ZAMARGU-4260 file (C-alpha; in steps of 0.2 Angstrom, whole numbers, plus 5000, padded with zeros to 4 digits):
<rodrens>
0) 5000/5000/5000 | 5007/5017/4996 | 5012/5029/5009 | 5000/5044/5012 | 5006/5059/5022
5) 4990/5068/5021 | 4980/5072/5037 | 4968/5058/5042 | 4958/5055/5058 | 4966/5041/5069
10) 4961/5023/5068 | 4960/5015/5086 | 4967/4998/5089 | 4963/4989/5105 | 4975/4976/5111
15) 4994/4976/5109 | 4997/4958/5105 | 5004/4951/5089 | 4988/4955/5079 | 4985/4972/5087
20) 5004/4977/5084 | 5003/4971/5066 | 4987/4980/5063 | 4994/4996/5070 | 5010/4995/5060
25) 5000/4992/5044 | 4989/5007/5046 | 5003/5018/5051 | 5014/5012/5036 | 4999/5017/5025
30) 5000/5035/5031 | 4986/5035/5043 | 4988/5039/5062 | 4985/5025/5075 | 4980/5025/5093
35) 4985/5008/5101 | 4977/5004/5117 | 4985/4991/5128 | 4979/4987/5146 | 4995/4978/5152
40) 5004/4991/5162 | 4988/4995/5170 | 4980/4978/5172 | 4988/4961/5169 | 4981/4944/5162
45) 4982/4927/5169 | 4995/4922/5156 | 5006/4937/5152 | 5022/4941/5163 | 5027/4958/5156
50) 5019/4974/5148 | 5029/4972/5132 | 5019/4972/5116 | 5018/4956/5106 | 5023/4946/5121
55) 5023/4927/5118 | 5014/4918/5132 | 5015/4900/5125 | 5028/4892/5113 | 5042/4903/5106
60) 5040/4894/5089 | 5032/4901/5074 | 5032/4884/5067 | 5038/4878/5050 | 5047/4891/5039
65) 5047/4881/5023 | 5038/4891/5010 | 5039/4877/4997 | 5028/4864/5005 | 5021/4869/5021
70) 5006/4881/5023 | 5013/4890/5039 | 5029/4893/5029 | 5019/4900/5015 | 5010/4912/5027
75) 5027/4918/5034 | 5032/4922/5016 | 5016/4931/5012 | 5018/4942/5028 | 5036/4946/5023
80) 5030/4951/5006 | 5017/4962/5014 | 5030/4971/5025 | 5025/4962/5042 | 5032/4970/5058
85) 5030/4953/5066 | 5040/4944/5054 | 5053/4957/5053 | 5055/4956/5072 | 5055/4937/5072
90) 5068/4935/5058 | 5079/4947/5068 | 5078/4937/5084 | 5078/4919/5077 | 5086/4905/5087
95) 5090/4888/5080 | 5075/4876/5079 | 5077/4863/5065 | 5065/4867/5051 | 5055/4879/5062
100) 5057/4898/5065 | 5058/4900/5083 | 5063/4917/5092 | 5071/4924/5108 | 5054/4929/5116
105) 5061/4944/5125 | 5071/4950/5110 | 5056/4948/5099 | 5044/4958/5111 | 5057/4971/5113
110) 5059/4974/5095 | 5041/4975/5092 | 5038/4987/5106 | 5053/4998/5100 | 5046/4999/5082
115) 5029/5003/5088 | 5035/5017/5100 | 5047/5024/5087 | 5034/5026/5073 | 5029/5044/5071
120) 5010/5040/5067 | 5007/5028/5082 | 5002/5033/5099 | 5002/5020/5113 | 4990/5023/5127
125) 4991/5011/5142 | 4973/5009/5147 | 4959/4996/5148 | 4945/4999/5136 | 4931/4992/5146
130) 4917/4992/5132 | 4915/4993/5114 | 4924/5008/5106 | 4913/5024/5108 | 4904/5030/5092
135) 4916/5044/5089 | 4930/5031/5086 | 4922/5028/5069 | 4935/5016/5063 | 4942/5004/5076
140) 4950/4986/5077 | 4947/4975/5092 | 4962/4963/5093 | 4961/4959/5112 | 4966/4941/5109
145) 4960/4925/5118 | 4962/4934/5135 | 4949/4947/5131 | 4945/4956/5148 | 4928/4951/5155
150) 4920/4969/5153 | 4924/4970/5135 | 4919/4952/5132 | 4902/4956/5139 | 4900/4971/5128
155) 4904/4961/5113 | 4891/4948/5118 | 4878/4962/5121 | 4882/4969/5104 | 4881/4953/5094
160) 4867/4945/5104 | 4878/4929/5103 | 4887/4920/5117 | 4906/4920/5115 | 4913/4903/5111
165) 4928/4897/5121 | 4941/4884/5123 | 4956/4881/5135 | 4974/4883/5131 | 4989/4877/5140
170) 5007/4883/5140 | 5022/4872/5142 | 5036/4873/5155 | 5053/4881/5152 | 5069/4873/5159
175) 5086/4880/5163 | 5098/4872/5151 | 5112/4870/5163 | 5101/4859/5174 | 5098/4846/5160
180) 5109/4830/5162 | 5118/4829/5145 | 5126/4813/5150 | 5109/4806/5147 | 5102/4818/5134
185) 5109/4823/5117 | 5107/4836/5104 | 5098/4831/5087 | 5084/4838/5076 | 5072/4824/5070
190) 5080/4816/5055 | 5095/4828/5057 | 5085/4841/5048 | 5094/4858/5046 | 5082/4873/5046
195) 5085/4892/5046 | 5099/4896/5058 | 5100/4878/5063 | 5113/4864/5063 | 5103/4848/5063
200) 5106/4847/5082 | 5093/4860/5087 | 5084/4850/5100 | 5089/4842/5117 | 5082/4824/5117
205) 5078/4814/5133 | 5076/4795/5130 | 5064/4783/5139 | 5063/4764/5139 | 5046/4755/5140
210) 5046/4754/5159 | 5050/4772/5162 | 5037/4778/5149 | 5023/4768/5157 | 5028/4774/5175
215) 5028/4792/5168 | 5011/4790/5159 | 5004/4783/5176 | 5010/4798/5186 | 5004/4810/5172
220) 4986/4804/5173 | 4986/4803/5192 | 4994/4820/5195 | 4985/4834/5203 | 4977/4845/5190
225) 4969/4862/5189 | 4950/4861/5189 | 4938/4868/5176 | 4927/4877/5189 | 4914/4888/5181
230) 4921/4884/5164 | 4917/4865/5165 | 4912/4858/5147 | 4923/4871/5137 | 4932/4862/5123
235) 4951/4862/5121 | 4958/4866/5104 | 4965/4850/5098 | 4981/4858/5091 | 4986/4863/5110
240) 4980/4849/5121 | 4987/4847/5138 | 4999/4833/5139 | 4989/4824/5152 | 4973/4825/5142
245) 4983/4817/5127 | 4989/4803/5140 | 4971/4800/5145 | 4966/4797/5127 | 4976/4781/5127
250) 4993/4774/5134 | 5001/4775/5117 | 4995/4792/5112 | 5010/4802/5117 | 5022/4789/5109
255) 5014/4793/5092 | 5013/4812/5096 | 5025/4824/5105 | 5035/4809/5112 | 5038/4799/5096
260) 5055/4792/5095 | 5056/4791/5076 | 5071/4800/5067 | 5081/4801/5083 | 5097/4791/5087
265) 5104/4791/5105 | 5121/4798/5104 | 5126/4789/5120 | 5120/4772/5115 | 5116/4771/5096
270) 5112/4753/5096 | 5097/4755/5108 | 5082/4763/5101 | 5072/4773/5113 | 5054/4768/5117
275) 5049/4786/5118 | 5058/4803/5118 | 5054/4820/5126 | 5061/4835/5115 | 5066/4852/5122
280) 5068/4867/5110 | 5079/4882/5113 | 5069/4896/5120 | 5081/4911/5120 | 5096/4918/5110
285) 5108/4914/5123 | 5103/4896/5124 | 5101/4896/5142 | 5082/4891/5142 | 5074/4876/5133
290) 5055/4873/5132 | 5047/4856/5133 | 5040/4853/5116 | 5021/4848/5116 | 5021/4848/5135
295) 5007/4861/5138 | 4999/4856/5154 | 4986/4859/5167 | 4995/4850/5181 | 4997/4860/5197
300) 5014/4867/5200 | 5020/4855/5213 | 5014/4840/5202 | 5023/4847/5187 | 5040/4847/5195
305) 5037/4830/5203 | 5031/4822/5187 | 5042/4830/5174 | 5058/4826/5185 | 5054/4808/5181
310) 5060/4811/5163 | 5078/4804/5161 | 5090/4819/5160 | 5077/4830/5169 | 5079/4822/5187
315) 5087/4839/5193 | 5079/4851/5181 | 5075/4868/5187 | 5061/4877/5179 | 5061/4895/5173
320) 5043/4894/5171 | 5030/4880/5174 | 5016/4877/5163 | 4998/4884/5165 | 4981/4884/5159
325) 4970/4899/5153 | 4954/4902/5145 | 4953/4907/5127 | 4938/4917/5120 | 4934/4919/5102
330) 4918/4925/5093 | 4907/4916/5080 | 4916/4925/5066 | 4907/4917/5051 | 4890/4923/5057
335) 4896/4940/5064 | 4909/4947/5052 | 4910/4951/5034 | 4923/4947/5022 | 4934/4962/5027
340) 4933/4957/5046 | 4920/4971/5049 | 4906/4967/5062 | 4890/4966/5052 | 4880/4975/5066
345) 4892/4990/5067 | 4901/4997/5052 | 4919/5003/5055 | 4922/4991/5069 | 4934/4976/5064
350) 4940/4961/5074 | 4958/4954/5072 | 4968/4940/5079 | 4964/4925/5089 | 4947/4932/5095
355) 4941/4929/5077 | 4945/4910/5079 | 4961/4909/5070 | 4974/4899/5080 | 4993/4902/5081
360) 5005/4916/5082 | 5007/4920/5063 | 4989/4916/5059 | 4984/4929/5073 | 4997/4942/5066
365) 4991/4939/5048 | 4973/4943/5052 | 4979/4959/5061 | 4989/4963/5045 | 4973/4961/5034
370) 4962/4971/5047 | 4975/4985/5047 | 4975/4986/5028 | 4956/4985/5026 | 4954/4999/5040
375) 4968/5010/5032 | 4960/5009/5015 | 4943/5013/5022 | 4950/5029/5031 | 4958/5034/5014
380) 4942/5032/5004 | 4949/5017/4994 | 4943/5000/4991 | 4955/4985/4995 | 4951/4969/4987
385) 4951/4954/4998 | 4966/4943/4995 | 4963/4928/4983 | 4957/4912/4991 | 4972/4904/4983
390) 4984/4913/4995 | 4987/4909/5013 | 4980/4926/5018 | 4964/4922/5008 | 4962/4904/5014
395) 4963/4909/5032 | 4952/4924/5030 | 4939/4913/5021 | 4939/4901/5035 | 4936/4914/5048
400) 4922/4923/5038 | 4914/4908/5031 | 4922/4892/5037 | 4913/4880/5048 | 4912/4861/5053
405) 4896/4852/5051 | 4892/4843/5068 | 4889/4824/5066 | 4876/4824/5081 | 4866/4839/5074
410) 4866/4838/5055 | 4865/4855/5046 | 4871/4865/5062 | 4886/4875/5060 | 4900/4873/5073
415) 4914/4885/5070 | 4931/4880/5078 | 4948/4888/5079 | 4960/4883/5065 | 4978/4885/5061
420) 4982/4888/5042 | 4984/4872/5032 | 4983/4866/5014 | 4965/4859/5018 | 4959/4878/5018
425) 4966/4881/5000 | 4955/4878/4985 | 4960/4863/4974 | 4973/4865/4960 | 4967/4867/4942
430) 4967/4850/4933 | 4984/4847/4925 | 4993/4859/4937 | 5004/4845/4943 | 5012/4833/4931
435) 5023/4818/4933 | 5041/4824/4933 | 5052/4818/4919 | 5061/4801/4922 | 5050/4797/4937
440) 5041/4780/4935 | 5030/4780/4951 | 5020/4796/4954 | 5007/4793/4967 | 5005/4793/4986
445) 5018/4803/4995 | 5027/4809/4979 | 5011/4816/4971 | 5005/4823/4988 | 5022/4832/4990
450) 5021/4839/4972 | 5003/4845/4976 | 5009/4855/4991 | 5023/4862/4981 | 5011/4868/4967
455) 4999/4875/4980 | 5013/4885/4989 | 5020/4892/4972 | 5002/4897/4967 | 4999/4905/4983
460) 5015/4916/4983 | 5013/4921/4965 | 4994/4926/4968 | 4999/4935/4984 | 5013/4945/4975
465) 5000/4950/4962 | 4987/4955/4975 | 4999/4966/4984 | 5006/4974/4968 | 4988/4977/4963
</rodrens>
C-alpha cells in the first residue's frame, strides 16, 4: 500500500498483542495515524508476565518456515511480502529450531515494542477499554486476543446477541539448560533436519525405555490438576491439548505424538532405540532456556515438578517457568463478520487475531495485518480487494468469515472452531497443474502429495505478490 502523508483522523486499535501490533503497523505504514490501546501496564492477564507488546505467552516457535511445501511457511512468506512487523522482528531474533522459525521471546517483544514506540504515526495509550469503542471512534480494530477482559467480552456479547465461544489453552514449562543432564540427553533434530539458523542438532532429546514411559504415563494421569470450575464443558483446541489430556486418550497416544522416537538416534547408545523421547527446544538467543515441546499442561505446579523430573535427564531440572492453563475466547466470526473482518451490526468496527477464531502466532498476526490494511483503505476512501482464496491470507480469511464444521450429532448445524492455516483451507489446484516429473516412474501417494503441496505453495506466493502489487 502506498504511503499517504495527508491528514487523516486516527484509527483506534485495542490490544497490543501480535495482531494488534501488526494492525497498528500496517495502518501507520499506509500513512494513517493510529492510537494503540493496551491494558497491560495498568491491568495484567492470567498468562502474560510483562507489559511488552507482542509478548509470546506459549511456545516461542512460529512453526515451519518452509515456504515450498508447508502452509505455515507460505503464510510466513506472504507476511514478509506484505512488510509484516511481526515477521521482521521474528527474523531478527531467530534461534535455532530445526526446520522451524523460533525466536528469543524477550528480544522479539522488545523489537516490536521499540518499532511501535518509534513510529511517528502511532500513539500507545496504556489503559483498559472496558466496553465497545465509543461511536466517535468511527474506525476501530478489536484485537484483544484470547484473553479479552471480561467487561469488553460482555460488551461484545451484548452487541452481537451471541454468546462467545471458548476453549482452554495450556502453556508448556521452560527449563534452565544447565540443569539438563547431557550425559543422558543429546542434541539432534528429528532426521537431522537443518532449518533456518539451525545445525541439525537443534533439540535436546531425553530417551525413555518402556518401563520409564509407562511409569511416566501413570504419574501424568494421576497428577493433581487444575479444575475447570465455572468453565466446565469448554472444549480444548486440538492443536494445543494439555499433555495429560493426550495421555488420558490412550497409553500409546504420546508415543505417536510429541514423544515419538522416530528419526532420533541416542548419541550415547546408538544401538538401543528409545521407546519414547521427550524433546526440548531452545527458547532464547543465549541458549540458557529450553521449552518442553508439546508439554503444555494443566497439572498444578507441585505435580509438574514431581512428574516432569521423572523424565531421564530432567531429574534435577530447574524450571524458569512452569506450565499453566488459561481460557481462550473467540467470537462466531462466520456469522458476525463480513469479508473484510467488519462486524456486520456495526460498520467501521473490525476484529483481528485469535478472537476471530484463527489459531497460532502467525495466523493471529496475519489477520491483524489484513484488518489493518482494510481499515487504512477505508479511512483513505479506497477499496482494498480481499486476498485471493488461493493465497494463505485468503484461505485463512475465508475460514474465519465463512468456514465451519458440520456437527455429526446435529446435521446441518454450523459449529465454528479455531484453526491453524493448512493446505486443506486452500482451493483445489486446476486440473493438470501437477504433472509427473520427467524420468519418474512412480508418481502417486507421497510423491504426488508432495508435488501438490509444492504447486499449491507456488500458486499462493505468485497470487499474493499480484494482489499486493495490484
